[in-house]
C-alpha positions as CSV (number, residue, x, y, z in Angstrom):
1,M,12.8,-67.2,-15.3
2,S,14.7,-64.4,-13.6
3,N,14.9,-60.8,-14.9
4,P,18.4,-60.1,-16.4
5,H,18.1,-56.4,-15.5
6,T,17.5,-57.0,-11.8
7,G,21.2,-57.5,-11.0
8,L,22.1,-54.4,-13.0
9,D,19.4,-52.3,-11.2
10,Q,20.6,-53.5,-7.8
11,A,24.2,-52.6,-8.8
12,I,23.1,-49.1,-9.7
13,L,21.2,-48.7,-6.4
14,D,24.2,-50.0,-4.5
15,L,26.4,-47.3,-6.2
16,I,23.9,-44.6,-5.4
17,A,23.8,-45.7,-1.8
18,Y,27.6,-45.8,-1.6
19,F,28.0,-42.2,-3.0
20,A,25.1,-41.1,-0.7
21,K,26.9,-42.4,2.3
22,R,30.2,-40.9,1.1
23,D,28.9,-37.5,0.1
24,R,25.8,-37.3,2.3
25,L,24.4,-34.9,-0.3
26,L,23.7,-36.9,-3.4
27,L,20.8,-39.0,-2.3
28,P,18.8,-36.2,-0.7
29,R,19.1,-34.1,-3.8
30,L,18.0,-37.0,-6.0
31,L,15.0,-37.8,-3.9
32,R,13.9,-34.3,-3.1
33,A,10.7,-33.3,-4.8
34,P,11.1,-30.5,-7.3
35,K,10.3,-27.0,-6.0
36,K,6.9,-25.7,-6.8
37,R,7.0,-22.5,-8.8
38,A,5.1,-19.6,-7.4
39,R,2.0,-18.9,-9.3
40,S,1.4,-15.4,-10.7
41,P,-1.3,-13.6,-8.7
42,H,-4.5,-12.9,-10.6
43,Y,-5.7,-9.3,-10.4
44,S,-9.1,-7.9,-11.1
45,D,-9.3,-5.2,-13.7
46,S,-9.9,-2.5,-11.0
47,A,-7.0,-3.7,-8.8
48,L,-4.5,-1.0,-7.9
49,L,-0.8,-2.1,-8.0
50,R,2.2,-0.5,-6.6
51,P,5.2,0.0,-8.9
52,P,7.0,-3.3,-7.9
53,Q,3.9,-5.3,-8.6
54,A,3.2,-3.5,-11.9
55,A,6.8,-4.1,-12.9
56,K,6.4,-7.8,-12.4
57,V,3.2,-7.8,-14.5
58,L,5.1,-6.0,-17.3
59,K,8.3,-8.0,-16.8
60,V,10.4,-4.9,-16.4
61,R,12.4,-3.4,-13.5
62,P,10.6,-0.9,-11.2
63,K,13.3,1.6,-12.3
64,T,12.2,1.2,-15.9
65,L,8.6,2.2,-14.8
66,A,10.0,5.2,-13.1
67,N,11.9,6.3,-16.2
68,W,8.7,5.7,-18.3
69,R,6.7,7.9,-15.9
70,V,9.3,10.8,-16.3
71,S,9.3,10.5,-20.1
72,G,5.6,10.0,-20.4
73,M,5.9,6.8,-22.5
74,G,4.8,4.2,-19.9
75,P,1.4,2.9,-18.8
76,A,-1.1,5.3,-17.2
77,F,-0.7,5.8,-13.5
78,T,-2.5,7.5,-10.7
79,K,-1.2,9.3,-7.6
80,L,-3.1,8.7,-4.4
81,G,-1.7,11.1,-2.0
82,G,2.0,10.6,-2.6
83,A,1.7,7.0,-3.7
84,I,2.0,6.0,-7.3
85,V,-0.4,3.2,-8.3
86,Y,-1.3,1.5,-11.6
87,R,-4.7,0.0,-12.5
88,Y,-4.3,-3.5,-13.7
89,S,-6.6,-2.7,-16.6
90,D,-4.2,0.1,-17.6
91,L,-1.3,-2.3,-17.6
92,Q,-3.2,-4.7,-19.8
93,A,-4.1,-1.8,-22.2
94,F,-0.4,-0.8,-22.3
95,I,0.5,-4.4,-23.2
96,A,-2.2,-4.5,-25.9
97,K,-1.1,-1.2,-27.3
98,G,2.4,-2.7,-27.9
99,S,1.0,-5.6,-29.9
100,R,2.4,-6.0,-33.4
101,S,1.7,-8.5,-36.2
102,S,5.2,-8.1,-37.7
103,T,8.5,-6.3,-37.1
104,S,7.6,-3.6,-39.7
105,D,4.2,-3.0,-38.2
106,K,4.3,0.5,-36.5
107,G,1.2,-0.3,-34.4
108,A,-1.6,2.1,-33.5
109,A,-1.1,5.8,-34.1
110,Q,0.1,7.5,-31.0
């Protein structure tokens, strides 16, 4: 006994092949493996991060970090020579300091 879906499946494959030949773009896109997402780097607690790396950890723009440095409301930073660096552990502490259990929770006293 033959499979009734075989003819339908072949018809679909024929249509895909037709459009692939016509457009030369459809089939490669359908068969291309999905792109692998870049994994977030894992930092040790003592790792020193430059502002662009620290901004990625905090999911903010580097300009936001610069504004926080000027106003004194951001994570602790260190200047090594003229370079600004952030300890990964300080970034984690800054994130934890912002933790709240509800929208009315004012968090730890500052």
